[in-house]
C-alpha beads as a LAMMPS data file, in Angstrom:
LAMMPS data file: protein, C-alpha beads

383 atoms
382 bonds

1 atom types
1 bond types

-500.0 500.0 xlo xhi
-500.0 500.0 ylo yhi
-500.0 500.0 zlo zhi

Masses

1 110.0

Atoms # bond

1 1 1 0.000 0.000 0.000
2 1 1 1.494 3.324 -1.118
3 1 1 0.596 6.958 -0.554
4 1 1 -0.989 8.486 -3.655
5 1 1 -1.993 11.910 -2.297
6 1 1 -1.225 14.049 0.758
7 1 1 -3.468 16.911 1.882
8 1 1 -3.023 19.171 4.885
9 1 1 -4.970 21.938 6.598
10 1 1 -3.949 24.237 9.438
11 1 1 -6.827 24.566 11.917
12 1 1 -7.352 26.521 15.100
13 1 1 -9.952 25.575 17.692
14 1 1 -10.603 28.266 20.334
15 1 1 -10.433 27.595 24.045
16 1 1 -13.467 28.140 26.238
17 1 1 -11.217 30.264 28.471
18 1 1 -7.684 31.607 28.104
19 1 1 -4.836 29.415 29.313
20 1 1 -2.249 31.313 31.363
21 1 1 1.250 29.926 31.836
22 1 1 4.798 31.123 32.333
23 1 1 5.381 31.545 28.594
24 1 1 2.295 33.642 27.905
25 1 1 -1.406 33.344 27.227
26 1 1 -2.963 30.757 24.900
27 1 1 -6.351 31.456 23.329
28 1 1 -6.733 28.256 21.328
29 1 1 -4.946 25.282 19.825
30 1 1 -3.452 25.376 16.327
31 1 1 -3.021 21.966 14.705
32 1 1 -1.948 20.674 11.315
33 1 1 -4.391 18.045 10.040
34 1 1 -3.109 15.613 7.415
35 1 1 -5.072 13.274 5.144
36 1 1 -3.452 10.649 2.948
37 1 1 -5.007 8.665 0.117
38 1 1 -3.560 5.279 -0.820
39 1 1 -3.567 2.956 -3.805
40 1 1 -5.588 0.505 -1.696
41 1 1 -8.423 3.004 -1.403
42 1 1 -7.777 3.464 2.322
43 1 1 -7.678 6.974 3.801
44 1 1 -5.422 7.795 6.746
45 1 1 -5.633 10.815 9.029
46 1 1 -2.953 12.475 11.147
47 1 1 -2.516 15.525 13.362
48 1 1 0.333 17.476 14.869
49 1 1 0.897 20.451 17.117
50 1 1 1.750 23.755 15.406
51 1 1 3.205 26.121 17.966
52 1 1 5.520 27.791 15.451
53 1 1 5.187 28.737 11.779
54 1 1 8.016 26.386 10.804
55 1 1 5.731 23.358 11.202
56 1 1 3.417 23.901 8.202
57 1 1 6.365 25.182 6.170
58 1 1 8.443 22.051 6.783
59 1 1 5.414 19.848 6.159
60 1 1 4.597 21.339 2.764
61 1 1 8.191 21.946 1.639
62 1 1 9.704 18.574 2.515
63 1 1 7.514 16.061 4.405
64 1 1 4.671 15.976 1.876
65 1 1 7.072 15.918 -1.068
66 1 1 9.169 13.098 0.384
67 1 1 6.121 11.118 1.490
68 1 1 4.271 11.044 -1.820
69 1 1 4.574 7.524 -3.241
70 1 1 5.969 6.127 0.034
71 1 1 4.985 2.639 1.201
72 1 1 2.603 3.312 4.083
73 1 1 4.400 0.809 6.327
74 1 1 7.765 2.611 6.095
75 1 1 7.299 4.958 9.051
76 1 1 10.874 4.599 10.322
77 1 1 12.309 5.241 6.880
78 1 1 10.163 8.372 6.440
79 1 1 11.433 9.806 9.726
80 1 1 15.067 9.255 8.778
81 1 1 14.505 10.398 5.190
82 1 1 13.233 13.824 6.262
83 1 1 16.017 14.314 8.803
84 1 1 18.545 13.050 6.270
85 1 1 17.396 15.692 3.793
86 1 1 19.181 18.239 5.978
87 1 1 16.533 18.688 8.649
88 1 1 18.677 17.044 11.309
89 1 1 20.093 20.582 11.577
90 1 1 16.620 21.760 12.627
91 1 1 15.361 18.637 14.349
92 1 1 12.932 20.281 16.751
93 1 1 11.080 21.991 13.902
94 1 1 11.169 18.938 11.657
95 1 1 9.856 16.353 14.110
96 1 1 6.500 18.089 14.570
97 1 1 5.945 18.167 10.815
98 1 1 6.961 14.520 10.375
99 1 1 4.523 13.468 13.104
100 1 1 1.386 14.422 11.157
101 1 1 2.171 12.237 8.146
102 1 1 3.518 9.406 10.289
103 1 1 0.264 9.305 12.273
104 1 1 -1.768 9.172 9.061
105 1 1 0.384 6.268 7.872
106 1 1 -0.318 4.357 11.091
107 1 1 -4.039 5.105 10.799
108 1 1 -4.080 3.641 7.283
109 1 1 -2.065 0.606 8.404
110 1 1 -4.519 -0.107 11.195
111 1 1 -7.445 0.196 8.825
112 1 1 -5.770 -2.172 6.366
113 1 1 -5.173 -4.704 9.162
114 1 1 -8.672 -4.084 10.570
115 1 1 -7.097 -3.561 14.002
116 1 1 -6.913 -0.637 16.450
117 1 1 -3.423 0.806 16.772
118 1 1 -2.948 -0.510 20.295
119 1 1 -3.243 -4.022 18.848
120 1 1 -0.410 -3.284 16.411
121 1 1 1.862 -2.157 19.249
122 1 1 1.709 -5.248 21.431
123 1 1 -1.927 -5.190 22.500
124 1 1 -3.717 -3.516 25.375
125 1 1 -1.745 -3.448 28.581
126 1 1 -4.528 -1.511 30.334
127 1 1 -8.255 -1.417 29.658
128 1 1 -8.617 2.365 30.015
129 1 1 -6.314 5.369 30.431
130 1 1 -6.292 7.775 33.360
131 1 1 -6.175 11.491 32.489
132 1 1 -4.707 14.273 34.624
133 1 1 -6.734 17.435 35.156
134 1 1 -4.742 20.446 33.960
135 1 1 -4.936 23.831 35.720
136 1 1 -3.774 27.155 34.271
137 1 1 -4.235 30.238 36.443
138 1 1 -2.327 32.426 38.871
139 1 1 -5.468 33.190 40.906
140 1 1 -5.883 30.777 43.836
141 1 1 -9.650 31.330 44.131
142 1 1 -10.112 30.600 40.448
143 1 1 -7.799 27.609 40.798
144 1 1 -9.944 26.071 43.531
145 1 1 -13.126 26.656 41.530
146 1 1 -11.650 24.877 38.510
147 1 1 -10.332 22.040 40.646
148 1 1 -13.851 21.611 42.005
149 1 1 -15.194 21.085 38.492
150 1 1 -12.554 18.453 37.778
151 1 1 -13.267 16.699 41.083
152 1 1 -16.950 16.562 40.170
153 1 1 -15.944 14.944 36.862
154 1 1 -14.061 12.186 38.673
155 1 1 -10.402 13.154 38.173
156 1 1 -7.850 11.749 40.619
157 1 1 -4.618 13.382 39.344
158 1 1 -4.069 17.142 39.084
159 1 1 -1.385 19.099 37.244
160 1 1 -0.960 22.767 38.120
161 1 1 1.089 25.357 36.264
162 1 1 3.420 27.345 38.467
163 1 1 6.529 29.221 37.317
164 1 1 5.039 32.738 37.427
165 1 1 7.059 34.007 40.420
166 1 1 8.360 32.701 43.749
167 1 1 5.404 33.681 45.990
168 1 1 2.733 32.296 43.662
169 1 1 4.621 29.002 43.282
170 1 1 3.959 28.293 46.944
171 1 1 0.462 29.778 47.109
172 1 1 -0.725 27.759 44.107
173 1 1 0.741 24.542 45.490
174 1 1 -0.840 25.180 48.885
175 1 1 -4.267 25.974 47.401
176 1 1 -4.101 22.893 45.200
177 1 1 -3.276 20.563 48.061
178 1 1 -6.085 22.031 50.164
179 1 1 -8.560 21.476 47.325
180 1 1 -7.598 17.965 46.205
181 1 1 -6.807 16.336 49.538
182 1 1 -4.508 13.335 49.204
183 1 1 -4.893 13.009 45.428
184 1 1 -1.842 13.168 43.161
185 1 1 -0.450 16.673 42.557
186 1 1 1.966 17.622 39.787
187 1 1 3.608 21.051 39.594
188 1 1 4.876 22.319 36.240
189 1 1 7.500 25.092 36.234
190 1 1 8.191 25.222 32.457
191 1 1 11.874 25.949 33.059
192 1 1 11.305 29.227 34.910
193 1 1 13.756 28.658 37.775
194 1 1 17.463 29.265 38.093
195 1 1 19.366 26.482 39.901
196 1 1 19.459 28.582 43.073
197 1 1 15.735 29.288 42.988
198 1 1 15.071 25.618 42.325
199 1 1 16.907 24.569 45.494
200 1 1 14.878 27.000 47.617
201 1 1 11.527 26.264 45.997
202 1 1 11.906 22.489 46.049
203 1 1 12.525 22.655 49.794
204 1 1 9.490 24.907 50.320
205 1 1 7.262 22.703 48.138
206 1 1 8.216 19.475 49.871
207 1 1 5.472 19.893 52.473
208 1 1 2.801 19.720 49.763
209 1 1 3.976 16.243 48.699
210 1 1 3.995 16.708 44.914
211 1 1 4.112 13.543 42.824
212 1 1 6.733 15.397 40.825
213 1 1 7.936 18.839 39.815
214 1 1 8.131 19.159 36.051
215 1 1 10.889 20.946 34.146
216 1 1 12.193 23.094 37.005
217 1 1 15.212 24.290 34.993
218 1 1 15.846 25.412 31.431
219 1 1 15.477 22.605 28.901
220 1 1 19.179 22.259 28.027
221 1 1 20.364 22.017 31.633
222 1 1 20.495 18.256 32.129
223 1 1 23.448 18.541 34.493
224 1 1 21.471 20.961 36.656
225 1 1 18.494 18.622 36.769
226 1 1 20.755 15.735 37.762
227 1 1 22.176 17.776 40.647
228 1 1 18.687 18.841 41.702
229 1 1 17.603 15.191 41.822
230 1 1 20.461 14.504 44.226
231 1 1 19.549 17.383 46.540
232 1 1 15.756 16.951 46.705
233 1 1 13.416 14.127 47.679
234 1 1 10.783 15.386 45.207
235 1 1 10.858 13.471 41.904
236 1 1 11.900 15.469 38.831
237 1 1 9.993 15.118 35.557
238 1 1 11.329 16.376 32.229
239 1 1 9.209 17.473 29.277
240 1 1 10.770 20.247 27.182
241 1 1 14.105 18.454 27.601
242 1 1 12.632 15.283 26.063
243 1 1 11.636 16.193 22.510
244 1 1 13.546 13.652 20.459
245 1 1 14.905 10.133 20.790
246 1 1 18.395 11.605 21.179
247 1 1 17.101 13.786 24.009
248 1 1 15.825 10.695 25.823
249 1 1 19.224 9.047 25.542
250 1 1 20.907 12.161 26.911
251 1 1 18.468 12.339 29.847
252 1 1 19.137 8.718 30.769
253 1 1 22.912 9.106 30.498
254 1 1 22.786 12.236 32.670
255 1 1 20.552 10.626 35.328
256 1 1 18.478 13.785 34.992
257 1 1 14.889 12.565 35.488
258 1 1 12.659 10.375 37.624
259 1 1 9.783 10.712 35.129
260 1 1 9.793 11.565 31.416
261 1 1 6.923 13.212 29.562
262 1 1 6.756 12.130 25.938
263 1 1 4.853 13.751 23.076
264 1 1 4.534 11.962 19.717
265 1 1 4.454 15.288 17.879
266 1 1 7.703 16.396 19.481
267 1 1 9.307 12.959 19.241
268 1 1 8.615 12.903 15.504
269 1 1 5.925 10.249 15.511
270 1 1 4.162 7.432 17.291
271 1 1 6.888 4.898 16.539
272 1 1 9.588 7.200 17.915
273 1 1 7.498 7.570 21.076
274 1 1 7.284 3.806 21.496
275 1 1 11.072 3.576 21.122
276 1 1 11.599 6.413 23.608
277 1 1 9.341 4.717 26.151
278 1 1 11.318 1.496 25.741
279 1 1 14.589 3.293 26.515
280 1 1 13.024 4.590 29.716
281 1 1 11.541 1.196 30.572
282 1 1 14.978 -0.399 30.344
283 1 1 16.261 1.828 33.153
284 1 1 13.103 1.836 35.274
285 1 1 11.788 5.303 34.404
286 1 1 7.995 5.667 34.130
287 1 1 6.673 7.832 31.307
288 1 1 3.524 9.792 30.597
289 1 1 2.303 12.080 27.807
290 1 1 2.503 15.859 27.477
291 1 1 -0.599 17.690 26.291
292 1 1 -0.682 20.561 23.816
293 1 1 -4.491 20.593 23.505
294 1 1 -4.924 17.618 21.202
295 1 1 -7.902 17.317 18.915
296 1 1 -9.615 13.964 18.383
297 1 1 -6.977 12.373 16.134
298 1 1 -4.026 13.028 18.401
299 1 1 -6.087 12.281 21.486
300 1 1 -6.935 8.851 20.092
301 1 1 -3.258 8.256 19.280
302 1 1 -2.338 9.185 22.868
303 1 1 -4.865 6.716 24.246
304 1 1 -3.575 3.882 22.054
305 1 1 -0.015 4.617 23.187
306 1 1 -0.943 4.719 26.861
307 1 1 -3.062 1.578 26.559
308 1 1 -0.227 -0.456 25.051
309 1 1 3.011 0.809 26.679
310 1 1 3.617 -0.895 30.057
311 1 1 5.702 1.864 31.664
312 1 1 3.291 4.602 30.563
313 1 1 1.800 3.976 33.972
314 1 1 1.049 7.553 35.040
315 1 1 -2.047 9.579 34.161
316 1 1 -1.598 11.329 30.806
317 1 1 -1.983 15.096 30.555
318 1 1 -5.024 16.425 28.736
319 1 1 -6.364 19.889 27.920
320 1 1 -9.618 18.604 26.421
321 1 1 -11.678 20.414 29.073
322 1 1 -10.663 23.732 27.487
323 1 1 -11.494 22.928 23.854
324 1 1 -14.314 24.929 22.284
325 1 1 -14.797 22.411 19.467
326 1 1 -13.247 19.521 17.581
327 1 1 -12.862 18.030 14.105
328 1 1 -14.640 14.789 14.980
329 1 1 -18.340 14.239 15.700
330 1 1 -17.341 11.577 18.234
331 1 1 -13.963 12.250 19.894
332 1 1 -12.574 9.664 22.326
333 1 1 -14.908 9.090 25.249
334 1 1 -14.008 9.824 28.861
335 1 1 -15.675 8.384 31.951
336 1 1 -14.809 9.577 35.473
337 1 1 -11.464 11.017 34.414
338 1 1 -10.477 7.981 32.348
339 1 1 -10.329 7.648 28.563
340 1 1 -11.946 4.636 26.960
341 1 1 -9.701 2.956 24.378
342 1 1 -11.101 3.157 20.815
343 1 1 -11.651 -0.290 19.321
344 1 1 -12.323 0.642 15.682
345 1 1 -9.475 0.062 13.180
346 1 1 -6.571 2.518 13.064
347 1 1 -6.970 5.538 15.299
348 1 1 -10.650 4.702 15.597
349 1 1 -11.770 8.291 15.007
350 1 1 -14.091 9.676 12.347
351 1 1 -13.178 13.089 10.891
352 1 1 -15.765 15.746 10.038
353 1 1 -14.228 17.378 6.971
354 1 1 -16.721 20.244 7.164
355 1 1 -15.378 20.997 10.648
356 1 1 -11.812 20.908 9.321
357 1 1 -12.776 23.537 6.752
358 1 1 -14.689 25.561 9.347
359 1 1 -11.699 25.786 11.695
360 1 1 -9.138 26.346 8.916
361 1 1 -6.722 29.277 9.394
362 1 1 -3.770 30.760 7.532
363 1 1 -1.402 31.242 10.448
364 1 1 -0.619 30.600 14.102
365 1 1 -1.987 32.790 16.895
366 1 1 -1.950 32.495 20.644
367 1 1 0.864 30.042 21.365
368 1 1 3.357 32.303 23.148
369 1 1 3.552 35.933 24.299
370 1 1 0.501 37.668 25.783
371 1 1 -1.871 40.037 23.989
372 1 1 -2.746 41.664 27.326
373 1 1 0.919 42.525 28.049
374 1 1 2.202 44.044 24.825
375 1 1 5.771 44.745 25.997
376 1 1 6.202 41.433 27.815
377 1 1 7.897 38.299 26.557
378 1 1 8.995 35.101 28.347
379 1 1 12.578 34.653 29.494
380 1 1 13.937 31.306 30.685
381 1 1 15.061 31.100 33.414
382 1 1 12.803 33.872 34.716
383 1 1 13.748 34.007 38.407

Bonds

1 1 1 2
2 1 2 3
3 1 3 4
4 1 4 5
5 1 5 6
6 1 6 7
7 1 7 8
8 1 8 9
9 1 9 10
10 1 10 11
11 1 11 12
12 1 12 13
13 1 13 14
14 1 14 15
15 1 15 16
16 1 16 17
17 1 17 18
18 1 18 19
19 1 19 20
20 1 20 21
21 1 21 22
22 1 22 23
23 1 23 24
24 1 24 25
25 1 25 26
26 1 26 27
27 1 27 28
28 1 28 29
29 1 29 30
30 1 30 31
31 1 31 32
32 1 32 33
33 1 33 34
34 1 34 35
35 1 35 36
36 1 36 37
37 1 37 38
38 1 38 39
39 1 39 40
40 1 40 41
41 1 41 42
42 1 42 43
43 1 43 44
44 1 44 45
45 1 45 46
46 1 46 47
47 1 47 48
48 1 48 49
49 1 49 50
50 1 50 51
51 1 51 52
52 1 52 53
53 1 53 54
54 1 54 55
55 1 55 56
56 1 56 57
57 1 57 58
58 1 58 59
59 1 59 60
60 1 60 61
61 1 61 62
62 1 62 63
63 1 63 64
64 1 64 65
65 1 65 66
66 1 66 67
67 1 67 68
68 1 68 69
69 1 69 70
70 1 70 71
71 1 71 72
72 1 72 73
73 1 73 74
74 1 74 75
75 1 75 76
76 1 76 77
77 1 77 78
78 1 78 79
79 1 79 80
80 1 80 81
81 1 81 82
82 1 82 83
83 1 83 84
84 1 84 85
85 1 85 86
86 1 86 87
87 1 87 88
88 1 88 89
89 1 89 90
90 1 90 91
91 1 91 92
92 1 92 93
93 1 93 94
94 1 94 95
95 1 95 96
96 1 96 97
97 1 97 98
98 1 98 99
99 1 99 100
100 1 100 101
101 1 101 102
102 1 102 103
103 1 103 104
104 1 104 105
105 1 105 106
106 1 106 107
107 1 107 108
108 1 108 109
109 1 109 110
110 1 110 111
111 1 111 112
112 1 112 113
113 1 113 114
114 1 114 115
115 1 115 116
116 1 116 117
117 1 117 118
118 1 118 119
119 1 119 120
120 1 120 121
121 1 121 122
122 1 122 123
123 1 123 124
124 1 124 125
125 1 125 126
126 1 126 127
127 1 127 128
128 1 128 129
129 1 129 130
130 1 130 131
131 1 131 132
132 1 132 133
133 1 133 134
134 1 134 135
135 1 135 136
136 1 136 137
137 1 137 138
138 1 138 139
139 1 139 140
140 1 140 141
141 1 141 142
142 1 142 143
143 1 143 144
144 1 144 145
145 1 145 146
146 1 146 147
147 1 147 148
148 1 148 149
149 1 149 150
150 1 150 151
151 1 151 152
152 1 152 153
153 1 153 154
154 1 154 155
155 1 155 156
156 1 156 157
157 1 157 158
158 1 158 159
159 1 159 160
160 1 160 161
161 1 161 162
162 1 162 163
163 1 163 164
164 1 164 165
165 1 165 166
166 1 166 167
167 1 167 168
168 1 168 169
169 1 169 170
170 1 170 171
171 1 171 172
172 1 172 173
173 1 173 174
174 1 174 175
175 1 175 176
176 1 176 177
177 1 177 178
178 1 178 179
179 1 179 180
180 1 180 181
181 1 181 182
182 1 182 183
183 1 183 184
184 1 184 185
185 1 185 186
186 1 186 187
187 1 187 188
188 1 188 189
189 1 189 190
190 1 190 191
191 1 191 192
192 1 192 193
193 1 193 194
194 1 194 195
195 1 195 196
196 1 196 197
197 1 197 198
198 1 198 199
199 1 199 200
200 1 200 201
201 1 201 202
202 1 202 203
203 1 203 204
204 1 204 205
205 1 205 206
206 1 206 207
207 1 207 208
208 1 208 209
209 1 209 210
210 1 210 211
211 1 211 212
212 1 212 213
213 1 213 214
214 1 214 215
215 1 215 216
216 1 216 217
217 1 217 218
218 1 218 219
219 1 219 220
220 1 220 221
221 1 221 222
222 1 222 223
223 1 223 224
224 1 224 225
225 1 225 226
226 1 226 227
227 1 227 228
228 1 228 229
229 1 229 230
230 1 230 231
231 1 231 232
232 1 232 233
233 1 233 234
234 1 234 235
235 1 235 236
236 1 236 237
237 1 237 238
238 1 238 239
239 1 239 240
240 1 240 241
241 1 241 242
242 1 242 243
243 1 243 244
244 1 244 245
245 1 245 246
246 1 246 247
247 1 247 248
248 1 248 249
249 1 249 250
250 1 250 251
251 1 251 252
252 1 252 253
253 1 253 254
254 1 254 255
255 1 255 256
256 1 256 257
257 1 257 258
258 1 258 259
259 1 259 260
260 1 260 261
261 1 261 262
262 1 262 263
263 1 263 264
264 1 264 265
265 1 265 266
266 1 266 267
267 1 267 268
268 1 268 269
269 1 269 270
270 1 270 271
271 1 271 272
272 1 272 273
273 1 273 274
274 1 274 275
275 1 275 276
276 1 276 277
277 1 277 278
278 1 278 279
279 1 279 280
280 1 280 281
281 1 281 282
282 1 282 283
283 1 283 284
284 1 284 285
285 1 285 286
286 1 286 287
287 1 287 288
288 1 288 289
289 1 289 290
290 1 290 291
291 1 291 292
292 1 292 293
293 1 293 294
294 1 294 295
295 1 295 296
296 1 296 297
297 1 297 298
298 1 298 299
299 1 299 300
300 1 300 301
301 1 301 302
302 1 302 303
303 1 303 304
304 1 304 305
305 1 305 306
306 1 306 307
307 1 307 308
308 1 308 309
309 1 309 310
310 1 310 311
311 1 311 312
312 1 312 313
313 1 313 314
314 1 314 315
315 1 315 316
316 1 316 317
317 1 317 318
318 1 318 319
319 1 319 320
320 1 320 321
321 1 321 322
322 1 322 323
323 1 323 324
324 1 324 325
325 1 325 326
326 1 326 327
327 1 327 328
328 1 328 329
329 1 329 330
330 1 330 331
331 1 331 332
332 1 332 333
333 1 333 334
334 1 334 335
335 1 335 336
336 1 336 337
337 1 337 338
338 1 338 339
339 1 339 340
340 1 340 341
341 1 341 342
342 1 342 343
343 1 343 344
344 1 344 345
345 1 345 346
346 1 346 347
347 1 347 348
348 1 348 349
349 1 349 350
350 1 350 351
351 1 351 352
352 1 352 353
353 1 353 354
354 1 354 355
355 1 355 356
356 1 356 357
357 1 357 358
358 1 358 359
359 1 359 360
360 1 360 361
361 1 361 362
362 1 362 363
363 1 363 364
364 1 364 365
365 1 365 366
366 1 366 367
367 1 367 368
368 1 368 369
369 1 369 370
370 1 370 371
371 1 371 372
372 1 372 373
373 1 373 374
374 1 374 375
375 1 375 376
376 1 376 377
377 1 377 378
378 1 378 379
379 1 379 380
380 1 380 381
381 1 381 382
382 1 382 383
């Protein structure tokens, strides 16, 4: 089965409320949606995150051109082909673009085999997938109100953005612990701390018993994260440091993380994510999935990954509660904070092509910076 046509559309789905974090204010999610046609008459769909304008440019200029005529099963070769065309120089931009086509190839393969993707990756290790509630606000009253809604929906794991400034780090952690009781609490810094700040804040946060603190230092500082692990009893999770397969190898060699957050868009595909998880499994590191506000296609892919990877044992991040729409009439179902695993072939998601056209945009808005603070821009580390 070979690819006979590749189509892509940039879409933006608005959020029901703005998402505030240390790198700015997000007003919606911009995604690149890919459709492939094949000589077997099977259609495959894929999706990737588009935080920067390089993603659609790399997709149209190289990924789509390389992929046309490709055997659908050659996902590893496609990944290496694009990087080998010179994009290894710009790996972090290239991997997001590769991921959309690679996902569509997997979707078509699953449909050809008449199997859900989790069955192609070793079968279901777990019957459903726990999701972590995601909180984005600097206001503690608003934080508690939002936590209350997630508690009512049955969530048991909570991830809270901190990294705005030193006082709010502690206030947000304290308010979260008060609201969720003994449930799991994750604190995400997004690389805002200097090493000195990290030492102080980790000690102050210890009393709130976080399951882990995510990305306390700047993404390139693996040595700093390794030292922080030695000085603190709080587990360290890495996300921005863990984009590619090479990044995972570097993290393991540096002993820099207790937990790794993977993202198939930032790894360069579903297969690369499976390989990255295996590296972590070999050294006893549990993994989970980072969320960038996935629409139905990527959300289904996440669920298949989490259902089939043994050491993806922690609740996966999700921003679905903030989406003001979707491109599927029936996105993956959630019950009491847990995703049900799709059992239809491939991704198991139907795409509404009218919705794709309705949400289509020409460019990317609302990923970084902040429209309400015109002269402000994020600096890492910030304090």
